[in-house]
Biopython code that builds the backbone (N, CA, C, O; Angstrom):
import numpy as np
from Bio.PDB.StructureBuilder import StructureBuilder

atoms = [
    (1, "UNK", "N", (62.975, 111.143, 69.341)),
    (1, "UNK", "CA", (64.058, 111.557, 68.315)),
    (1, "UNK", "C", (65.585, 111.051, 68.997)),
    (1, "UNK", "O", (66.577, 110.981, 68.271)),
    (2, "UNK", "N", (65.632, 110.794, 70.108)),
    (2, "UNK", "CA", (66.900, 110.128, 71.049)),
    (2, "UNK", "C", (66.513, 109.216, 71.440)),
    (2, "UNK", "O", (65.409, 109.280, 71.981)),
    (3, "UNK", "N", (67.208, 107.911, 71.374)),
    (3, "UNK", "CA", (67.074, 106.637, 71.437)),
    (3, "UNK", "C", (68.459, 106.646, 72.761)),
    (3, "UNK", "O", (69.578, 107.131, 72.593)),
    (4, "UNK", "N", (67.972, 105.998, 73.969)),
    (4, "UNK", "CA", (69.314, 105.784, 75.208)),
    (4, "UNK", "C", (69.249, 104.237, 75.087)),
    (4, "UNK", "O", (68.165, 103.669, 74.955)),
    (5, "UNK", "N", (70.250, 103.667, 75.126)),
    (5, "UNK", "CA", (70.388, 102.339, 75.838)),
    (5, "UNK", "C", (71.600, 101.931, 76.392)),
    (5, "UNK", "O", (72.677, 102.307, 75.929)),
    (6, "UNK", "N", (71.502, 101.217, 77.313)),
    (6, "UNK", "CA", (72.796, 100.785, 78.243)),
    (6, "UNK", "C", (74.098, 99.764, 77.372)),
    (6, "UNK", "O", (73.999, 98.631, 76.901)),
    (7, "UNK", "N", (75.027, 100.510, 77.403)),
    (7, "UNK", "CA", (76.129, 99.833, 76.972)),
    (7, "UNK", "C", (76.634, 98.571, 77.629)),
    (7, "UNK", "O", (76.795, 98.592, 78.850)),
    (8, "UNK", "N", (76.957, 97.238, 76.796)),
    (8, "UNK", "CA", (77.796, 96.630, 77.830)),
    (8, "UNK", "C", (78.702, 96.736, 78.624)),
    (8, "UNK", "O", (79.523, 97.568, 78.239)),
    (9, "UNK", "N", (78.976, 96.220, 79.687)),
    (9, "UNK", "CA", (79.828, 96.742, 80.680)),
    (9, "UNK", "C", (79.278, 97.886, 81.594)),
    (9, "UNK", "O", (79.957, 98.137, 82.589)),
    (10, "UNK", "N", (78.093, 98.641, 81.381)),
    (10, "UNK", "CA", (77.657, 99.404, 82.390)),
    (10, "UNK", "C", (77.629, 98.858, 83.426)),
    (10, "UNK", "O", (77.470, 97.640, 83.504)),
    (11, "UNK", "N", (77.843, 99.986, 84.925)),
    (11, "UNK", "CA", (77.630, 99.647, 86.079)),
    (11, "UNK", "C", (77.338, 100.817, 87.246)),
    (11, "UNK", "O", (77.771, 101.923, 87.569)),
    (12, "UNK", "N", (76.621, 100.137, 87.541)),
    (12, "UNK", "CA", (75.937, 101.503, 89.120)),
    (12, "UNK", "C", (77.302, 101.786, 89.545)),
    (12, "UNK", "O", (78.242, 100.992, 89.522)),
    (13, "UNK", "N", (77.323, 103.733, 90.171)),
    (13, "UNK", "CA", (78.266, 103.967, 90.295)),
    (13, "UNK", "C", (78.827, 103.186, 92.158)),
    (13, "UNK", "O", (78.242, 102.370, 92.871)),
    (14, "UNK", "N", (79.800, 103.726, 92.302)),
    (14, "UNK", "CA", (80.010, 103.074, 94.328)),
    (14, "UNK", "C", (79.568, 103.556, 95.041)),
    (14, "UNK", "O", (79.410, 104.724, 94.686)),
    (15, "UNK", "N", (79.212, 103.384, 95.957)),
    (15, "UNK", "CA", (78.545, 104.046, 97.081)),
    (15, "UNK", "C", (79.364, 105.289, 97.800)),
    (15, "UNK", "O", (80.592, 105.309, 97.715)),
    (16, "UNK", "N", (78.695, 106.260, 98.464)),
    (16, "UNK", "CA", (78.798, 107.116, 99.275)),
    (16, "UNK", "C", (79.660, 106.717, 100.164)),
    (16, "UNK", "O", (79.335, 105.605, 100.578)),
    (17, "UNK", "N", (80.979, 107.265, 100.834)),
    (17, "UNK", "CA", (81.394, 106.829, 102.051)),
    (17, "UNK", "C", (81.266, 107.932, 103.039)),
    (17, "UNK", "O", (81.572, 109.123, 102.981)),
    (18, "UNK", "N", (80.527, 106.919, 104.305)),
    (18, "UNK", "CA", (80.407, 108.452, 105.795)),
    (18, "UNK", "C", (81.198, 108.799, 105.924)),
    (18, "UNK", "O", (82.217, 108.139, 105.717)),
    (19, "UNK", "N", (81.224, 110.147, 106.381)),
    (19, "UNK", "CA", (82.180, 110.966, 107.307)),
    (19, "UNK", "C", (81.862, 110.840, 108.474)),
    (19, "UNK", "O", (82.803, 110.856, 109.268)),
    (20, "UNK", "N", (80.630, 110.691, 108.973)),
    (20, "UNK", "CA", (80.230, 110.672, 110.505)),
    (20, "UNK", "C", (80.769, 109.455, 110.713)),
    (20, "UNK", "O", (79.818, 108.678, 110.799)),
    (21, "UNK", "N", (82.044, 108.724, 110.872)),
    (21, "UNK", "CA", (82.445, 107.536, 111.467)),
    (21, "UNK", "C", (84.116, 108.109, 111.736)),
    (21, "UNK", "O", (84.741, 109.018, 111.190)),
    (22, "UNK", "N", (84.532, 107.055, 112.917)),
    (22, "UNK", "CA", (85.741, 107.110, 113.204)),
    (22, "UNK", "C", (86.881, 107.037, 112.022)),
    (22, "UNK", "O", (87.924, 107.677, 112.160)),
    (23, "UNK", "N", (86.591, 106.055, 110.596)),
    (23, "UNK", "CA", (87.664, 106.064, 109.699)),
    (23, "UNK", "C", (87.794, 107.095, 109.131)),
    (23, "UNK", "O", (88.940, 107.420, 108.819)),
    (24, "UNK", "N", (86.726, 107.936, 108.809)),
    (24, "UNK", "CA", (86.985, 109.467, 108.294)),
    (24, "UNK", "C", (87.634, 110.492, 109.136)),
    (24, "UNK", "O", (88.353, 111.443, 108.831)),
    (25, "UNK", "N", (87.219, 110.077, 110.224)),
    (25, "UNK", "CA", (87.909, 111.286, 111.609)),
    (25, "UNK", "C", (89.573, 111.155, 111.311)),
    (25, "UNK", "O", (90.359, 111.983, 110.850)),
    (26, "UNK", "N", (89.764, 109.821, 111.751)),
    (26, "UNK", "CA", (91.370, 109.048, 111.213)),
    (26, "UNK", "C", (91.906, 110.000, 110.134)),
    (26, "UNK", "O", (92.884, 110.743, 110.224)),
    (27, "UNK", "N", (90.991, 109.814, 108.995)),
    (27, "UNK", "CA", (91.976, 110.776, 108.022)),
    (27, "UNK", "C", (92.085, 112.075, 107.940)),
    (27, "UNK", "O", (92.997, 112.705, 107.405)),
    (28, "UNK", "N", (90.918, 112.578, 108.602)),
    (28, "UNK", "CA", (90.824, 114.165, 108.616)),
    (28, "UNK", "C", (92.041, 114.376, 109.986)),
    (28, "UNK", "O", (92.554, 115.490, 110.095)),
    (29, "UNK", "N", (92.304, 113.646, 110.639)),
    (29, "UNK", "CA", (93.432, 114.082, 111.434)),
    (29, "UNK", "C", (94.957, 113.846, 110.899)),
    (29, "UNK", "O", (95.896, 114.579, 111.206)),
    (30, "UNK", "N", (95.047, 112.758, 110.089)),
    (30, "UNK", "CA", (96.497, 112.911, 109.745)),
    (30, "UNK", "C", (96.055, 113.538, 108.339)),
    (30, "UNK", "O", (96.672, 112.891, 107.493)),
    (31, "UNK", "N", (95.465, 114.262, 107.867)),
    (31, "UNK", "CA", (95.446, 115.218, 106.518)),
    (31, "UNK", "C", (96.145, 116.571, 107.534)),
    (31, "UNK", "O", (97.140, 117.166, 107.120)),
    (32, "UNK", "N", (95.685, 116.835, 108.483)),
    (32, "UNK", "CA", (95.407, 117.982, 109.239)),
    (32, "UNK", "C", (97.038, 118.115, 110.039)),
    (32, "UNK", "O", (97.517, 119.182, 110.425)),
    (33, "UNK", "N", (97.604, 116.958, 110.140)),
    (33, "UNK", "CA", (99.286, 117.204, 110.959)),
    (33, "UNK", "C", (100.223, 117.012, 109.241)),
    (33, "UNK", "O", (100.984, 117.959, 109.039)),
    (34, "UNK", "N", (100.209, 116.239, 108.425)),
    (34, "UNK", "CA", (100.955, 116.311, 107.313)),
    (34, "UNK", "C", (100.455, 117.580, 106.435)),
    (34, "UNK", "O", (101.424, 118.172, 105.958)),
    (35, "UNK", "N", (99.370, 118.086, 106.135)),
    (35, "UNK", "CA", (99.123, 119.219, 105.483)),
    (35, "UNK", "C", (98.408, 120.109, 106.301)),
    (35, "UNK", "O", (97.188, 120.246, 106.203)),
    (36, "UNK", "N", (98.971, 120.602, 106.949)),
    (36, "UNK", "CA", (98.010, 121.692, 108.011)),
    (36, "UNK", "C", (97.466, 122.787, 107.499)),
    (36, "UNK", "O", (96.960, 123.589, 108.283)),
    (37, "UNK", "N", (97.453, 123.060, 106.048)),
    (37, "UNK", "CA", (96.951, 124.126, 105.564)),
    (37, "UNK", "C", (95.514, 123.616, 104.615)),
    (37, "UNK", "O", (94.631, 124.307, 104.104)),
    (38, "UNK", "N", (95.698, 122.231, 104.632)),
    (38, "UNK", "CA", (94.732, 121.751, 104.192)),
    (38, "UNK", "C", (93.145, 121.506, 104.469)),
    (38, "UNK", "O", (92.906, 121.253, 105.650)),
    (39, "UNK", "N", (91.904, 121.536, 103.516)),
    (39, "UNK", "CA", (90.866, 121.418, 104.422)),
    (39, "UNK", "C", (90.694, 119.742, 103.781)),
    (39, "UNK", "O", (91.276, 119.323, 102.781)),
    (40, "UNK", "N", (89.446, 118.716, 104.922)),
    (40, "UNK", "CA", (89.610, 117.725, 104.537)),
    (40, "UNK", "C", (87.550, 117.800, 103.706)),
    (40, "UNK", "O", (86.731, 118.690, 103.934)),
    (41, "UNK", "N", (87.434, 117.100, 103.203)),
    (41, "UNK", "CA", (85.933, 117.222, 102.702)),
    (41, "UNK", "C", (85.653, 116.547, 101.521)),
    (41, "UNK", "O", (86.375, 116.529, 100.524)),
    (42, "UNK", "N", (84.217, 115.802, 101.709)),
    (42, "UNK", "CA", (84.100, 114.756, 100.724)),
    (42, "UNK", "C", (83.616, 115.091, 99.476)),
    (42, "UNK", "O", (82.517, 115.639, 99.394)),
    (43, "UNK", "N", (84.419, 114.789, 98.265)),
    (43, "UNK", "CA", (84.667, 115.216, 96.918)),
    (43, "UNK", "C", (83.904, 114.340, 96.158)),
    (43, "UNK", "O", (83.683, 113.277, 96.740)),
    (44, "UNK", "N", (83.433, 114.441, 95.052)),
    (44, "UNK", "CA", (82.886, 113.689, 93.764)),
    (44, "UNK", "C", (83.759, 113.094, 93.177)),
    (44, "UNK", "O", (83.700, 113.704, 92.109)),
    (45, "UNK", "N", (84.690, 112.220, 93.017)),
    (45, "UNK", "CA", (85.619, 111.256, 92.076)),
    (45, "UNK", "C", (84.374, 110.938, 90.892)),
    (45, "UNK", "O", (83.262, 110.416, 90.962)),
    (46, "UNK", "N", (85.162, 111.523, 89.820)),
    (46, "UNK", "CA", (84.532, 111.329, 88.446)),
    (46, "UNK", "C", (85.557, 110.500, 87.712)),
    (46, "UNK", "O", (86.767, 110.710, 87.633)),
    (47, "UNK", "N", (84.790, 109.439, 87.146)),
    (47, "UNK", "CA", (85.390, 108.352, 86.547)),
    (47, "UNK", "C", (85.736, 107.246, 87.490)),
    (47, "UNK", "O", (85.861, 107.551, 88.676)),
    (48, "UNK", "N", (85.924, 105.886, 87.091)),
    (48, "UNK", "CA", (86.259, 104.434, 87.810)),
    (48, "UNK", "C", (87.324, 104.030, 88.312)),
    (48, "UNK", "O", (88.275, 103.427, 87.813)),
    (49, "UNK", "N", (87.178, 104.292, 89.055)),
    (49, "UNK", "CA", (88.575, 103.158, 90.128)),
    (49, "UNK", "C", (88.110, 102.149, 91.044)),
    (49, "UNK", "O", (87.035, 101.895, 91.588)),
    (50, "UNK", "N", (89.364, 101.615, 91.039)),
    (50, "UNK", "CA", (89.600, 100.444, 91.599)),
    (50, "UNK", "C", (88.735, 100.263, 93.376)),
    (50, "UNK", "O", (88.827, 99.427, 94.275)),
    (51, "UNK", "N", (88.066, 101.328, 93.216)),
    (51, "UNK", "CA", (87.574, 101.505, 94.735)),
    (51, "UNK", "C", (86.438, 100.584, 94.748)),
    (51, "UNK", "O", (86.460, 99.878, 95.756)),
    (52, "UNK", "N", (85.553, 100.378, 94.048)),
    (52, "UNK", "CA", (84.721, 99.523, 93.992)),
    (52, "UNK", "C", (84.930, 97.826, 94.380)),
    (52, "UNK", "O", (84.172, 97.147, 95.072)),
    (53, "UNK", "N", (86.296, 97.354, 93.653)),
    (53, "UNK", "CA", (86.318, 96.029, 94.399)),
    (53, "UNK", "C", (86.873, 96.268, 96.001)),
    (53, "UNK", "O", (87.200, 95.260, 96.628)),
    (54, "UNK", "N", (86.965, 97.456, 96.585)),
    (54, "UNK", "CA", (86.941, 97.325, 98.077)),
    (54, "UNK", "C", (85.486, 97.263, 98.645)),
    (54, "UNK", "O", (85.095, 96.600, 99.606)),
    (55, "UNK", "N", (84.892, 97.961, 97.972)),
    (55, "UNK", "CA", (83.041, 97.856, 99.071)),
    (55, "UNK", "C", (82.451, 96.740, 99.850)),
    (55, "UNK", "O", (81.590, 96.783, 100.729)),
    (56, "UNK", "N", (83.183, 95.590, 99.278)),
    (56, "UNK", "CA", (82.783, 94.095, 99.827)),
    (56, "UNK", "C", (83.028, 93.662, 101.048)),
    (56, "UNK", "O", (82.460, 92.953, 101.879)),
    (57, "UNK", "N", (84.584, 94.608, 100.904)),
    (57, "UNK", "CA", (85.403, 94.763, 102.405)),
    (57, "UNK", "C", (84.487, 95.829, 103.640)),
    (57, "UNK", "O", (84.081, 95.389, 104.716)),
    (58, "UNK", "N", (84.345, 96.961, 103.272)),
    (58, "UNK", "CA", (84.243, 97.933, 104.370)),
    (58, "UNK", "C", (83.531, 99.178, 103.674)),
    (58, "UNK", "O", (83.982, 99.427, 102.556)),
    (59, "UNK", "N", (82.683, 99.863, 104.044)),
    (59, "UNK", "CA", (82.257, 101.038, 103.844)),
    (59, "UNK", "C", (82.411, 102.035, 103.892)),
    (59, "UNK", "O", (81.842, 103.040, 103.468)),
    (60, "UNK", "N", (83.484, 101.755, 104.607)),
    (60, "UNK", "CA", (84.570, 103.453, 104.810)),
    (60, "UNK", "C", (85.699, 103.180, 103.249)),
    (60, "UNK", "O", (86.884, 102.849, 103.222)),
    (61, "UNK", "N", (84.956, 103.412, 102.352)),
    (61, "UNK", "CA", (86.323, 103.644, 101.196)),
    (61, "UNK", "C", (86.222, 104.923, 100.430)),
    (61, "UNK", "O", (85.358, 105.517, 99.787)),
    (62, "UNK", "N", (87.495, 105.099, 100.777)),
    (62, "UNK", "CA", (87.903, 107.221, 100.660)),
    (62, "UNK", "C", (88.663, 106.736, 99.425)),
    (62, "UNK", "O", (89.126, 105.596, 99.474)),
    (63, "UNK", "N", (88.843, 107.466, 98.329)),
    (63, "UNK", "CA", (88.730, 107.914, 97.291)),
    (63, "UNK", "C", (90.080, 109.095, 97.493)),
    (63, "UNK", "O", (90.014, 110.323, 97.548)),
    (64, "UNK", "N", (91.146, 108.286, 97.566)),
    (64, "UNK", "CA", (92.325, 109.511, 98.181)),
    (64, "UNK", "C", (93.557, 109.558, 97.509)),
    (64, "UNK", "O", (94.229, 108.565, 97.229)),
    (65, "UNK", "N", (93.855, 110.765, 97.245)),
    (65, "UNK", "CA", (95.609, 110.586, 96.914)),
    (65, "UNK", "C", (96.311, 111.824, 97.490)),
    (65, "UNK", "O", (96.080, 112.866, 96.878)),
    (66, "UNK", "N", (97.119, 111.902, 98.545)),
    (66, "UNK", "CA", (97.799, 112.979, 99.215)),
    (66, "UNK", "C", (98.850, 113.367, 98.877)),
    (66, "UNK", "O", (99.884, 113.358, 99.546)),
    (67, "UNK", "N", (98.624, 113.934, 97.285)),
    (67, "UNK", "CA", (99.737, 115.032, 96.658)),
    (67, "UNK", "C", (98.737, 116.163, 96.566)),
    (67, "UNK", "O", (97.516, 116.030, 96.486)),
    (68, "UNK", "N", (99.487, 117.409, 96.593)),
    (68, "UNK", "CA", (99.502, 118.934, 96.428)),
    (68, "UNK", "C", (99.106, 118.697, 94.971)),
    (68, "UNK", "O", (99.506, 117.605, 94.566)),
    (69, "UNK", "N", (98.142, 119.725, 93.686)),
    (69, "UNK", "CA", (97.751, 119.725, 92.939)),
    (69, "UNK", "C", (97.763, 120.914, 92.270)),
    (69, "UNK", "O", (96.789, 121.618, 92.533)),
    (70, "UNK", "N", (98.608, 121.409, 91.427)),
    (70, "UNK", "CA", (98.200, 122.517, 91.076)),
    (70, "UNK", "C", (98.253, 122.742, 89.450)),
    (70, "UNK", "O", (99.298, 122.226, 89.054)),
    (71, "UNK", "N", (97.494, 123.339, 88.324)),
    (71, "UNK", "CA", (97.142, 122.869, 87.212)),
    (71, "UNK", "C", (98.108, 122.079, 86.710)),
    (71, "UNK", "O", (97.806, 121.074, 86.066)),
    (72, "UNK", "N", (99.313, 122.408, 86.925)),
    (72, "UNK", "CA", (100.336, 121.778, 86.013)),
    (72, "UNK", "C", (100.675, 119.855, 86.485)),
    (72, "UNK", "O", (101.250, 119.049, 85.754)),
    (73, "UNK", "N", (100.133, 119.587, 87.816)),
    (73, "UNK", "CA", (100.318, 118.535, 88.182)),
    (73, "UNK", "C", (98.994, 117.587, 87.656)),
    (73, "UNK", "O", (99.029, 116.460, 87.161)),
    (74, "UNK", "N", (97.845, 118.433, 87.935)),
    (74, "UNK", "CA", (96.590, 118.094, 87.567)),
    (74, "UNK", "C", (96.615, 117.465, 85.982)),
    (74, "UNK", "O", (96.371, 116.300, 85.668)),
    (75, "UNK", "N", (96.977, 118.574, 85.096)),
    (75, "UNK", "CA", (97.174, 117.946, 83.736)),
    (75, "UNK", "C", (97.662, 116.703, 83.742)),
    (75, "UNK", "O", (96.860, 115.803, 83.490)),
    (76, "UNK", "N", (99.118, 116.338, 84.035)),
    (76, "UNK", "CA", (99.495, 115.314, 83.640)),
    (76, "UNK", "C", (99.005, 114.229, 84.416)),
    (76, "UNK", "O", (99.728, 113.233, 84.381)),
    (77, "UNK", "N", (97.944, 114.145, 85.128)),
    (77, "UNK", "CA", (97.642, 112.801, 85.899)),
    (77, "UNK", "C", (96.825, 112.168, 84.605)),
    (77, "UNK", "O", (96.100, 112.817, 83.851)),
    (78, "UNK", "N", (97.126, 110.661, 84.517)),
    (78, "UNK", "CA", (96.752, 109.666, 83.460)),
    (78, "UNK", "C", (97.064, 110.681, 82.004)),
    (78, "UNK", "O", (96.444, 110.749, 80.943)),
    (79, "UNK", "N", (97.988, 111.223, 82.369)),
    (79, "UNK", "CA", (98.099, 112.003, 81.110)),
    (79, "UNK", "C", (99.949, 111.874, 80.198)),
    (79, "UNK", "O", (100.865, 111.304, 80.790)),
    (80, "UNK", "N", (100.109, 112.349, 79.115)),
    (80, "UNK", "CA", (101.790, 112.677, 78.562)),
    (80, "UNK", "C", (102.218, 112.823, 79.365)),
    (80, "UNK", "O", (101.857, 113.764, 80.072)),
    (81, "UNK", "N", (103.555, 111.732, 79.863)),
    (81, "UNK", "CA", (104.428, 112.270, 81.026)),
    (81, "UNK", "C", (104.071, 112.817, 82.412)),
    (81, "UNK", "O", (104.353, 113.873, 82.978)),
    (82, "UNK", "N", (103.078, 111.328, 82.902)),
    (82, "UNK", "CA", (102.443, 111.245, 83.882)),
    (82, "UNK", "C", (103.632, 111.003, 85.019)),
    (82, "UNK", "O", (104.386, 110.041, 84.873)),
    (83, "UNK", "N", (103.752, 111.708, 85.915)),
    (83, "UNK", "CA", (104.964, 112.032, 87.070)),
    (83, "UNK", "C", (104.306, 113.253, 88.342)),
    (83, "UNK", "O", (103.811, 114.326, 87.998)),
    (84, "UNK", "N", (104.408, 112.896, 89.522)),
    (84, "UNK", "CA", (104.732, 113.986, 90.605)),
    (84, "UNK", "C", (105.968, 114.414, 90.757)),
    (84, "UNK", "O", (106.814, 113.822, 90.088)),
    (85, "UNK", "N", (106.445, 115.575, 91.688)),
    (85, "UNK", "CA", (107.425, 116.162, 91.719)),
    (85, "UNK", "C", (108.036, 115.264, 93.391)),
    (85, "UNK", "O", (107.318, 114.991, 94.354)),
    (86, "UNK", "N", (109.360, 115.020, 93.263)),
    (86, "UNK", "CA", (109.872, 114.351, 94.664)),
    (86, "UNK", "C", (108.984, 114.699, 95.506)),
    (86, "UNK", "O", (108.041, 113.974, 95.822)),
    (87, "UNK", "N", (109.319, 116.558, 96.239)),
    (87, "UNK", "CA", (108.321, 116.778, 96.885)),
    (87, "UNK", "C", (107.011, 116.369, 97.486)),
    (87, "UNK", "O", (106.660, 116.350, 98.666)),
    (88, "UNK", "N", (106.354, 116.036, 96.353)),
    (88, "UNK", "CA", (104.678, 115.494, 96.586)),
    (88, "UNK", "C", (105.406, 113.863, 96.352)),
    (88, "UNK", "O", (104.510, 113.368, 97.037)),
    (89, "UNK", "N", (105.909, 113.142, 96.126)),
    (89, "UNK", "CA", (106.271, 112.122, 96.361)),
    (89, "UNK", "C", (106.528, 111.369, 98.085)),
    (89, "UNK", "O", (106.044, 110.382, 98.640)),
    (90, "UNK", "N", (107.792, 112.693, 98.612)),
    (90, "UNK", "CA", (108.184, 112.357, 99.726)),
    (90, "UNK", "C", (107.088, 112.909, 101.053)),
    (90, "UNK", "O", (107.373, 112.599, 102.210)),
    (91, "UNK", "N", (105.917, 113.689, 100.769)),
    (91, "UNK", "CA", (104.859, 113.991, 101.814)),
    (91, "UNK", "C", (103.468, 112.732, 101.754)),
    (91, "UNK", "O", (102.662, 112.240, 102.543)),
    (92, "UNK", "N", (103.800, 112.634, 100.386)),
    (92, "UNK", "CA", (102.274, 110.922, 100.090)),
    (92, "UNK", "C", (103.076, 110.049, 100.724)),
    (92, "UNK", "O", (102.289, 109.373, 101.385)),
    (93, "UNK", "N", (104.585, 109.498, 101.003)),
    (93, "UNK", "CA", (105.325, 108.430, 101.847)),
    (93, "UNK", "C", (104.581, 108.802, 103.524)),
    (93, "UNK", "O", (103.858, 108.129, 104.258)),
    (94, "UNK", "N", (105.106, 110.040, 103.637)),
    (94, "UNK", "CA", (105.055, 110.574, 105.156)),
    (94, "UNK", "C", (103.393, 110.445, 105.555)),
    (94, "UNK", "O", (103.056, 109.813, 106.556)),
    (95, "UNK", "N", (102.474, 111.061, 104.735)),
    (95, "UNK", "CA", (101.418, 110.407, 105.102)),
    (95, "UNK", "C", (100.677, 109.261, 104.983)),
    (95, "UNK", "O", (99.527, 109.185, 105.416)),
    (96, "UNK", "N", (101.190, 108.455, 104.486)),
    (96, "UNK", "CA", (100.638, 107.332, 104.785)),
    (96, "UNK", "C", (101.244, 106.364, 105.734)),
    (96, "UNK", "O", (100.562, 105.452, 106.201)),
    (97, "UNK", "N", (102.755, 106.554, 106.103)),
    (97, "UNK", "CA", (103.469, 106.358, 107.512)),
    (97, "UNK", "C", (102.694, 106.814, 108.635)),
    (97, "UNK", "O", (102.465, 105.992, 109.522)),
    (98, "UNK", "N", (102.147, 108.259, 108.774)),
    (98, "UNK", "CA", (100.866, 108.865, 109.573)),
    (98, "UNK", "C", (100.042, 108.382, 110.038)),
    (98, "UNK", "O", (99.615, 108.385, 111.192)),
    (99, "UNK", "N", (99.582, 107.664, 108.676)),
    (99, "UNK", "CA", (98.101, 107.168, 108.573)),
    (99, "UNK", "C", (98.710, 105.844, 109.555)),
    (99, "UNK", "O", (99.024, 106.020, 110.732)),
    (100, "UNK", "N", (98.779, 104.958, 109.094)),
    (100, "UNK", "CA", (99.353, 103.734, 109.531)),
    (100, "UNK", "C", (99.342, 103.663, 111.268)),
    (100, "UNK", "O", (98.609, 103.001, 112.003)),
    (101, "UNK", "N", (100.555, 104.705, 111.641)),
    (101, "UNK", "CA", (100.846, 105.396, 112.750)),
    (101, "UNK", "C", (100.013, 105.564, 113.671)),
    (101, "UNK", "O", (100.158, 105.330, 114.870)),
    (102, "UNK", "N", (98.751, 106.146, 112.896)),
    (102, "UNK", "CA", (97.437, 106.804, 113.736)),
    (102, "UNK", "C", (96.709, 105.681, 114.038)),
    (102, "UNK", "O", (96.523, 105.287, 115.190)),
    (103, "UNK", "N", (96.116, 104.929, 112.630)),
    (103, "UNK", "CA", (95.472, 104.042, 113.138)),
    (103, "UNK", "C", (95.885, 103.180, 114.215)),
    (103, "UNK", "O", (94.902, 102.757, 114.823)),
    (104, "UNK", "N", (96.914, 102.791, 114.644)),
    (104, "UNK", "CA", (97.435, 101.508, 115.222)),
    (104, "UNK", "C", (96.988, 102.216, 116.552)),
    (104, "UNK", "O", (96.303, 101.508, 117.289)),
    (105, "UNK", "N", (97.227, 103.354, 116.939)),
    (105, "UNK", "CA", (97.134, 103.818, 118.372)),
    (105, "UNK", "C", (95.692, 103.993, 118.466)),
    (105, "UNK", "O", (95.184, 104.378, 119.519)),
]
sb = StructureBuilder()
sb.init_structure("model")
sb.init_model(0)
sb.init_chain("A")
sb.init_seg("    ")
for serial, (resi, resn, name, xyz) in enumerate(atoms, 1):
    if name == "N":
        sb.init_residue(resn, " ", resi, " ")
    sb.init_atom(name, np.array(xyz, "f"), 0.0, 1.0, " ", f" {name:<3s}", serial, name[0])
structure = sb.get_structure()
């Protein structure tokens, strides 16, 4: 009594990114430096991201945003009045600057 059909444009999910590799270790190290109380762990990202376009370049594609999210922040992501605080923005810039420094050393 139930019919299932593939919709046009449906695609396979992106591949899982490995965690036992230097790239993930670099990410963990940088998170520890900028967000000392945070844990870094694999997580299932729901929804489509542009990361699928980068899989041809690397197996190490991590869907990551260095912002601290409480319910009010998470509610605004892709919603009405989407924004992050100035403090979150500053930490995100500091994170990516540190990630580039760590990756270059």
